[in-house]
DRENVEXMI-403904 format. One record per residue (C-alpha): y, z, x; residue in three letters. Coordinates in steps of 0.05 Angstrom, whole numbers, plus 5000, padded with zeros to 4 digits. Each point is the difference from the previous one (the first is absolute). Layout:
# DRENVEXMI-403904
R   c2   c3   c1 rest
R    Y    Z    X  ALA
...
//
This chain:
# DRENVEXMI-403904
R   c2   c3   c1 rest
R 9190 0749 3148  UNK
R 5007 5064 5026  UNK
R 4987 5051 4937  UNK
R 4926 4945 5013  UNK
R 4992 5011 5062  UNK
R 5007 5087 4987  UNK
R 4951 4993 4952  UNK
R 4940 4958 5038  UNK
R 5016 5057 5061  UNK
R 4989 5067 4966  UNK
R 4951 4971 4948  UNK
R 4953 4964 5042  UNK
R 5013 4997 5080  UNK
R 5023 5068 5006  UNK
R 4934 5036 4972  UNK
R 4958 4941 5046  UNK
R 5029 5037 5053  UNK
R 5001 5065 4986  UNK
R 4920 4978 4972  UNK
R 4985 4967 5069  UNK
R 5023 5071 5047  UNK
R 4964 5044 4930  UNK
R 4946 4950 5015  UNK
R 4980 5016 5081  UNK
R 5011 5070 4991  UNK
R 4948 5009 4949  UNK
R 4954 4949 5026  UNK
R 4957 5048 5055  UNK
R 5013 5046 4960  UNK
R 4957 4983 4929  UNK
R 4942 4971 5050  UNK
R 4993 5057 5034  UNK
R 5004 5049 4933  UNK
R 4943 4947 4973  UNK
R 4960 5007 5080  UNK
R 5013 5068 4989  UNK
R 4973 5019 4922  UNK
R 4930 4957 5010  UNK
R 5032 4953 4955  UNK
R 4973 4938 5048  UNK
R 4937 4944 4984  UNK
R 4952 4965 5051  UNK
R 5026 4932 5007  UNK
R 4956 4934 5003  UNK
R 4993 5015 5072  UNK
R 4971 5067 5000  UNK
R 5083 5035 5021  UNK
R 5019 5057 4961  UNK
R 5071 4986 4971  UNK
R 5046 5028 4968  UNK
R 5011 4981 4919  UNK
R 5051 4995 4954  UNK
R 5059 4975 5039  UNK
R 5020 4967 4935  UNK
R 5033 5085 4994  UNK
R 5064 4973 5045  UNK
R 5014 4949 4952  UNK
R 4998 5035 4938  UNK
R 5042 5066 5043  UNK
R 5058 4933 5021  UNK
R 4997 4982 4939  UNK
R 5007 5068 4967  UNK
R 5064 5004 5047  UNK
R 5032 4931 4977  UNK
R 4996 5019 4940  UNK
R 5029 5065 5017  UNK
R 5053 4967 5030  UNK
R 5014 4943 4934  UNK
R 5007 5072 4952  UNK
R 5045 5047 5038  UNK
R 5037 4938 5050  UNK
R 5007 4950 4935  UNK
R 4975 5024 4937  UNK
R 5043 4940 4963  UNK
R 4963 4943 5040  UNK
R 4927 5039 4995  UNK
R 4979 4997 4923  UNK
R 4935 5011 4970  UNK
R 4978 5011 5058  UNK
R 4963 5064 4985  UNK
R 4949 4954 4963  UNK
R 4992 4956 5062  UNK
R 4985 5064 5045  UNK
R 4955 5038 4960  UNK
R 4966 4933 4977  UNK
R 4982 4989 5085  UNK
R 4980 5071 5006  UNK
R 4958 5004 4960  UNK
R 4958 4946 5020  UNK
R 5020 5027 5085  UNK
R 4964 5061 4976  UNK
R 4936 4973 4973  UNK
R 4998 4957 5059  UNK
R 4998 5073 5036  UNK
R 4952 5029 4949  UNK
R 4955 4930 5017  UNK
R 5021 5025 5081  UNK
R 4974 5076 4992  UNK
R 4956 4994 4945  UNK
R 4965 4932 4994  UNK
R 4926 4981 5019  UNK
R 5001 4949 5062  UNK
R 4932 4979 4994  UNK
R 5031 4973 4922  UNK
R 5039 4945 5028  UNK
R 5026 4935 4959  UNK
R 4994 4981 4929  UNK
R 4931 4988 4990  UNK
R 4987 5065 5031  UNK
R 5038 5046 4959  UNK
R 4979 4957 4938  UNK
R 4936 5019 5011  UNK
R 5007 5071 5014  UNK
R 5030 4989 4936  UNK
R 4940 4970 4961  UNK
R 4954 5034 5042  UNK
R 5008 5073 5012  UNK
R 5050 5012 4936  UNK
R 5052 5018 5056  UNK
R 5066 4981 5002  UNK
R 5030 4998 5064  UNK
R 5075 4997 5039  UNK
R 5004 4931 4987  UNK
R 4996 5004 4933  UNK
R 5048 5063 5001  UNK
R 5052 4942 5041  UNK
R 4982 4943 4966  UNK
R 5027 5042 4932  UNK
R 5051 5028 5032  UNK
R 5029 4930 5024  UNK
R 4999 4981 4931  UNK
R 5050 5052 4968  UNK
R 5048 4995 5062  UNK
R 5008 4926 4980  UNK
R 5009 5022 4926  UNK
R 5048 5060 5020  UNK
R 5037 4924 5034  UNK
R 4976 4944 4961  UNK
R 5005 5040 4925  UNK
R 5080 5003 4994  UNK
R 5004 4926 5032  UNK
R 4967 4972 4946  UNK
R 5038 5049 4952  UNK
R 5063 4971 5020  UNK
R 4962 4936 4982  UNK
R 4961 5004 4932  UNK
R 5085 5019 4981  UNK
R 5037 4936 5017  UNK
R 5050 5056 5034  UNK
R 4982 4971 5072  UNK
R 5013 4937 5034  UNK
R 4974 5007 5077  UNK
R 4926 4994 4978  UNK
R 4979 4919 5003  UNK
R 4978 4984 4919  UNK
R 4939 4985 5027  UNK
R 4989 5080 4997  UNK
R 5023 5013 4934  UNK
R 4936 5015 4969  UNK
R 4954 5061 4999  UNK
R 4942 4951 5031  UNK
R 5037 5017 5067  UNK
R 4989 5084 5008  UNK
R 4931 4988 5022  UNK
R 5012 4934 5034  UNK
R 5046 5031 5043  UNK
R 4953 5064 4998  UNK
R 4937 4971 5035  UNK
R 5042 4960 5043  UNK
R 5028 5068 5031  UNK
R 4929 5037 4995  UNK
R 4976 4937 5043  UNK
R 5054 5003 5049  UNK
R 4996 5077 5000  UNK
R 4935 4992 5028  UNK
R 4994 4932 5032  UNK
R 5024 5046 5060  UNK
R 4963 5044 5002  UNK
R 4941 4953 5009  UNK
R 5041 4979 5071  UNK
R 5002 5066 5014  UNK
R 4942 4992 5048  UNK
R 5017 4987 5062  UNK
R 5059 5026 5040  UNK
R 5075 4959 4975  UNK
R 4954 4958 4948  UNK
R 5035 5022 4942  UNK
R 5073 5009 5028  UNK
R 4989 4922 5028  UNK
R 4985 4977 4923  UNK
R 5054 5049 4977  UNK
R 5051 4958 5042  UNK
R 4983 4933 4984  UNK
R 5002 5022 4920  UNK
R 5070 5026 5006  UNK
R 5028 4953 5042  UNK
R 4967 4948 4947  UNK
R 5033 5048 4950  UNK
R 5066 4988 5029  UNK
R 4987 4919 4981  UNK
R 4978 5004 4946  UNK
R 5048 5038 4967  UNK
R 5057 4953 5014  UNK
R 4975 4963 4955  UNK
R 5017 5042 4943  UNK
R 5078 5002 4980  UNK
R 5041 5060 4992  UNK
R 4986 5078 5027  UNK
R 4973 5043 4948  UNK
R 5003 5074 5012  UNK
R 4924 5012 4999  UNK
R 5001 4944 5051  UNK
R 5042 5033 5046  UNK
R 4959 5079 4984  UNK
R 4941 4960 5033  UNK
R 5044 4985 5060  UNK
R 5026 5070 5003  UNK
R 4916 5011 5001  UNK
R 4982 4942 5052  UNK
R 5051 5015 5053  UNK
R 4991 5069 5018  UNK
R 4918 4982 4993  UNK
R 5008 4931 5044  UNK
R 5036 5055 5059  UNK
R 4937 5052 4993  UNK
R 4954 4947 5009  UNK
R 5029 4976 5046  UNK
R 5003 5060 5044  UNK
R 4932 5003 4986  UNK
R 4986 4939 5024  UNK
R 4993 5023 5069  UNK
R 4951 5056 4996  UNK
R 4961 4964 4951  UNK
R 4987 4934 5041  UNK
R 4980 5046 5054  UNK
R 4953 5033 4966  UNK
R 5033 5065 5010  UNK
R 5011 5020 4918  UNK
R 4977 4964 4921  UNK
R 5048 4983 4953  UNK
R 4937 5037 4950  UNK
R 5001 4985 4923  UNK
R 5070 5046 5007  UNK
R 5044 4939 5031  UNK
R 4946 4943 4974  UNK
R 5028 5025 4930  UNK
R 5050 5004 5002  UNK
R 5019 4929 5044  UNK
R 4955 4960 4948  UNK
R 5036 5039 4938  UNK
R 5074 4980 5015  UNK
R 4985 4934 5029  UNK
R 4961 4995 4928  UNK
R 5055 5024 4965  UNK
R 5054 4942 5048  UNK
R 4952 4934 4968  UNK
R 4992 5026 4921  UNK
R 5079 5024 5010  UNK
R 5032 4939 5050  UNK
R 4972 4941 5002  UNK
R 4978 4934 4930  UNK
R 4941 5015 4960  UNK
R 4973 4941 5038  UNK
R 4994 5040 5070  UNK
R 4979 5064 4966  UNK
R 4937 4952 4963  UNK
R 4982 4975 5067  UNK
R 5006 5063 5041  UNK
R 4955 5028 4933  UNK
R 4950 4946 5019  UNK
R 5010 5011 5068  UNK
R 4971 5075 5003  UNK
R 4962 4984 4948  UNK
R 4958 4956 5054  UNK
R 5000 5052 5053  UNK
R 4983 5062 4966  UNK
R 4948 4959 4966  UNK
R 4983 4959 5057  UNK
R 4982 5081 5039  UNK
R 4970 5022 4951  UNK
R 4935 4979 5023  UNK
R 5021 4984 5074  UNK
R 5037 5020 5051  UNK
R 5074 4981 5018  UNK
R 4988 5021 5071  UNK
R 4945 4968 5011  UNK
R 5035 4930 4964  UNK
R 5050 5012 5057  UNK
R 4945 5015 5061  UNK
R 4986 4931 4969  UNK
R 5063 4944 5005  UNK
R 5037 4997 5082  UNK
R 5074 5007 4965  UNK
R 4989 5041 4948  UNK
R 4961 5060 5060  UNK
R 5071 4968 5050  UNK
R 5042 5030 4961  UNK
R 4957 5071 4970  UNK
R 4995 5006 5078  UNK
R 5076 4993 5017  UNK
R 5035 5059 5026  UNK
R 4937 5045 4975  UNK
R 4994 5031 5073  UNK
R 4930 5022 5027  UNK
R 4998 5076 5008  UNK
//
């Protein structure tokens, strides 16, 4: 019992505490750095706000990763691949924050830029990077299942067609958080609600897997970072940017694809597809403004400044 408690303490409690302390120190410096280097964007109120706040998420994840590698290497197998995947997705979002054209927003406009002007936008670069990162995580799992050596995932996952199925889920989840990140706190609210659903739905599957534990090793530091950013985001003092939205959405997508039963994954995929179809022609903000409950939820916790 003592060994189990000590293992939990050193693997989860101690790094979480250290990360909270590190986040408190890094947050104001990160926002100041973004301001001083001109990494800002005009928000819906016409105010210039620092963006790419998701850089803080990546820094905290890096610190968490380094702690695991240096202090408990035997308890953190295959984390290099997972850290690389999230880094790829985060930096693709940072590229969009730095170089993306602000007038090209939404799937429809990115598609029009490709078809009408034959231009590859940063949106397509983000999508391509997300697919590669998803393959980096999912392909070893699929190979294990196909070889017949894996006994930890559901039998439903033992066919090759589940790779594109799961990749589509990850891709749509990643972009869904981007769709939400147009008002203060909206993306983070979506993340926390989705995370609570994931924790509940993951309990439907029996037993844990190493890939499953790696998902939680991503989600714990990112949840801490999201909590740290929540105050500034809700008050309109900083934005997650594509950097943060990409990281959070990608990790949620990976979580649903690896931690939940196939029926839940199919339902999540249908909901995400429906969201993208709706926002193809209509503004999500306009839809929210027309429904009192959605409008109230959207404004909860938001500052007036």
